[in-house]
C-alpha positions as CSV (number, residue, x, y, z in Angstrom):
1,M,69.6,-22.7,-47.7
2,P,71.6,-19.8,-49.1
3,R,71.6,-17.0,-46.8
4,M,72.4,-13.3,-47.7
5,T,75.7,-12.1,-46.6
6,S,75.6,-9.4,-44.0
7,E,76.6,-6.8,-46.5
8,D,73.9,-7.8,-48.9
9,Q,71.4,-7.7,-46.1
10,E,72.3,-4.1,-45.3
11,T,72.1,-3.1,-49.0
12,F,68.7,-4.9,-49.4
13,L,67.2,-3.3,-46.4
14,A,68.5,0.1,-47.3
15,E,66.5,-0.1,-50.5
16,P,62.8,1.2,-50.5
17,H,61.3,-2.1,-50.9
18,V,57.7,-2.2,-49.4
19,G,57.3,-4.8,-46.6
20,V,54.3,-6.8,-45.5
21,V,53.7,-6.9,-41.8
22,A,51.4,-9.6,-40.2
23,T,49.7,-9.0,-36.9
24,V,47.4,-11.1,-34.8
25,R,43.7,-10.6,-34.9
26,Q,41.7,-11.1,-31.7
27,D,40.5,-14.5,-32.9
28,G,44.0,-15.6,-33.7
29,R,44.0,-15.4,-37.5
30,P,46.8,-13.3,-39.1
31,Y,46.2,-9.8,-40.5
32,T,48.5,-8.6,-43.2
33,V,49.2,-5.1,-44.7
34,P,52.0,-3.5,-46.8
35,V,54.3,-1.1,-44.8
36,W,57.4,1.0,-45.1
37,H,60.2,-0.1,-42.8
38,L,63.5,1.3,-41.7
39,W,66.3,-0.9,-40.4
40,D,68.7,0.7,-38.0
41,G,71.0,-2.3,-37.5
42,V,69.2,-3.3,-34.4
43,H,65.5,-2.6,-34.8
44,F,63.0,-2.2,-37.6
45,W,60.9,0.8,-37.5
46,L,57.5,1.0,-38.9
47,T,55.1,3.9,-39.0
48,G,51.3,3.9,-38.7
49,T,48.4,5.9,-37.2
50,V,46.4,5.0,-34.0
51,S,43.3,4.4,-36.3
52,R,44.9,1.7,-38.4
53,V,43.7,-1.9,-37.6
54,W,47.3,-3.4,-37.6
55,C,48.5,-0.8,-35.2
56,R,45.6,-1.3,-32.9
57,Q,46.2,-5.0,-33.0
58,L,49.9,-4.5,-32.1
59,M,48.6,-2.4,-29.0
60,H,46.8,-5.7,-27.8
61,D,49.3,-8.3,-28.9
62,P,52.8,-7.1,-29.9
63,R,53.8,-10.4,-31.9
64,L,54.3,-9.7,-35.5
65,S,56.1,-11.0,-38.7
66,L,57.6,-8.7,-41.4
67,C,58.6,-9.9,-44.9
68,V,60.4,-7.7,-47.2
69,E,60.9,-9.2,-50.7
70,A,62.5,-7.8,-54.1
71,T,63.9,-8.9,-57.2
72,A,66.6,-6.2,-57.6
73,P,69.2,-5.1,-56.7
74,V,69.7,-8.2,-54.6
75,P,66.8,-10.7,-55.3
76,G,65.6,-12.4,-52.3
77,H,63.7,-11.8,-49.2
78,I,64.2,-11.1,-45.5
79,D,61.6,-12.3,-43.0
80,I,61.7,-11.7,-39.3
81,D,59.3,-12.7,-36.4
82,G,59.4,-10.4,-33.6
83,V,57.8,-8.1,-31.0
84,G,56.6,-4.6,-31.8
85,E,56.7,-1.9,-29.2
86,V,54.2,1.0,-30.0
87,L,55.6,4.5,-29.4
88,Q,53.8,7.7,-29.3
89,P,54.2,11.4,-28.6
90,P,54.6,12.9,-26.1
91,D,56.4,9.9,-24.5
92,F,58.6,9.3,-27.6
93,N,59.8,11.8,-30.3
94,I,58.7,10.0,-33.4
95,W,59.4,12.6,-35.9
96,P,63.2,12.1,-36.7
97,I,62.5,8.5,-37.5
98,S,59.2,9.3,-39.2
99,R,61.3,11.9,-41.4
100,Q,63.8,9.1,-42.3
101,L,61.0,6.8,-43.5
102,A,59.6,9.7,-45.6
103,E,63.2,10.3,-47.1
104,K,63.7,6.7,-47.8
105,Y,60.4,6.1,-49.8
106,V,59.3,9.5,-51.0
107,G,62.9,10.5,-51.6
108,A,63.5,7.5,-53.8
109,R,61.7,9.6,-56.5
110,G,64.3,12.3,-56.1
111,D,61.9,15.2,-55.3
112,R,63.1,17.0,-52.1
113,G,59.9,19.2,-52.1
114,A,57.8,16.1,-52.2
115,I,59.5,14.8,-49.1
116,D,58.9,18.0,-47.1
117,K,55.1,18.1,-48.3
118,F,54.7,14.3,-47.3
119,F,56.3,14.9,-43.8
120,A,54.2,17.9,-43.2
121,N,51.1,15.8,-43.9
122,M,52.3,13.1,-41.7
123,K,52.5,15.6,-38.8
124,T,48.8,16.3,-39.0
125,E,47.9,12.6,-38.3
126,P,47.7,10.9,-35.0
127,R,50.9,9.1,-36.0
128,L,53.0,6.6,-34.0
129,L,56.0,4.4,-34.6
130,I,56.5,0.8,-34.0
131,R,59.9,-0.4,-32.8
132,V,60.4,-3.9,-33.9
133,T,62.8,-6.2,-32.1
134,P,63.6,-9.2,-34.4
135,E,63.6,-12.7,-32.5
136,V,63.8,-14.9,-35.6
137,W,65.6,-13.8,-38.9
138,R,65.5,-15.4,-42.2
139,A,67.4,-13.8,-45.1
140,I,67.4,-15.8,-48.4
141,D,69.5,-14.9,-51.5
142,M,67.6,-15.9,-54.5
143,R,70.7,-15.5,-56.8
144,V,72.0,-18.7,-55.5
145,Y,68.9,-20.4,-54.2
146,E,68.3,-23.9,-55.9
147,G,65.0,-24.8,-54.0
148,K,64.4,-27.4,-51.4
149,R,65.4,-30.9,-52.3
150,A,61.7,-31.8,-52.9
151,D,61.2,-28.8,-55.2
152,R,64.4,-29.8,-57.1
153,E,63.3,-33.5,-57.4
154,H,59.7,-32.4,-58.4
155,G,61.2,-30.1,-61.1
156,Q,63.3,-33.0,-62.3
157,R,60.5,-35.2,-63.0
158,F,58.7,-32.9,-65.3
159,S,61.9,-31.8,-67.2
160,S,62.6,-35.4,-68.4
């Protein structure tokens, strides 16, 4: 399977692509929600509030999966399975990383004032951070992906 190079992975994860996090419900079914993410080279960082369902689920069961997919500038996807550690004030200063998340996503619009306004609003909420340690990592480069053999054979049957 064609994997992204380390350089492409870093470029891909620096872009403001929205990810989808999957947490585990009490009955064992997955629960998915779109999230912002920040990759620091070791951990993914997600932000939420104590009232959000997925955050409460992580407090009970830290297992999660995160999928980030995009078509540009590098078409592909990065998926990880890992463990999320919920961090909250006053035990952890969540604000520097929360600010970086706002800069990554709100800053993509190029409006510095919008970042300040968004970040000020974040500070009014019962916010927390989730530090995600990846255990399984999949990074697929769709520029060179030809499909699994079965997919290719299936496609050939219909192109004849």
